[in-house]
C-alpha positions in Angstrom: 0.0 0.0 0.0 1.4 3.4 -1.0 0.8 6.7 0.7 1.5 10.0 -1.0 0.9 13.7 -0.3 -1.0 15.3 -3.2 -2.5 18.7 -3.7 -6.0 19.0 -5.2 -7.6 22.4 -5.5 -5.1 24.0 -3.1 -5.7 21.3 -0.5 -3.0 18.9 0.7 -4.3 15.3 1.0 -2.7 12.0 1.9 -3.9 9.3 -0.4 -3.5 5.5 0.0 -3.5 3.1 -2.9 -2.0 -0.1 -4.2 -1.0 1.9 -7.3 2.4 3.5 -7.8 3.2 7.1 -6.9 3.3 8.3 -10.5 -0.2 7.0 -11.0 -1.5 8.7 -7.9 0.2 12.0 -8.8 -1.3 11.9 -12.3 -4.7 11.1 -10.9 -4.6 14.0 -8.5 -3.5 16.3 -11.2 -6.4 15.2 -13.4 -8.9 15.8 -10.6 -7.3 19.1 -9.8 -7.6 20.2 -13.4 -11.2 19.2 -13.7 -12.2 21.1 -10.5 -10.2 24.2 -11.6 -11.9 24.2 -15.0 -15.4 24.0 -13.4 -14.5 26.6 -10.8 -13.3 29.0 -13.5 -16.6 28.8 -15.4 -18.4 31.0 -12.9 -17.4 33.6 -10.5 -20.3 32.6 -8.3 -19.6 28.9 -7.9 -18.2 27.8 -4.5 -15.1 25.5 -4.3 -17.3 22.8 -2.7 -19.8 23.0 -5.5 -17.0 22.7 -8.1 -15.6 19.6 -6.4 -19.1 18.1 -6.2 -19.7 18.8 -9.9 -16.4 17.2 -10.8 -17.2 14.1 -8.7 -20.6 13.9 -10.4 -19.0 14.1 -13.9 -16.5 11.3 -13.0 -19.3 9.2 -11.7 -21.3 9.7 -14.8 -18.3 8.8 -17.0 -17.7 5.7 -15.0 -21.4 4.6 -15.3 -21.4 5.2 -19.0 -18.2 3.1 -19.3 -19.9 0.3 -17.3 -22.9 0.4 -19.7 -20.6 0.2 -22.7 -18.8 -2.8 -21.3 -22.1 -4.6 -20.5 -23.4 -3.9 -24.0 -20.2 -5.3 -25.5 -20.5 -8.4 -23.3 -24.1 -9.0 -24.4 -23.2 -8.6 -28.1 -20.3 -11.1 -27.7 -22.4 -13.7 -26.0 -25.2 -13.5 -28.6 
């Protein structure tokens, strides 16, 4: 298990994972970029709302990928 200090949206976090440090750093950078982009779209959006919206987008993308994999499995077994 790896631990690493990363910064996401100006917040220091300690993350734990079975993945390597380079992966964790890249993942943190991707999340930070997404939150920064959302936050930059409106002067009225709060940091918390930007983080929640980023999480929602990631969850949506993950669900869509699951649906695609399920559809591919169904087509292969037909």
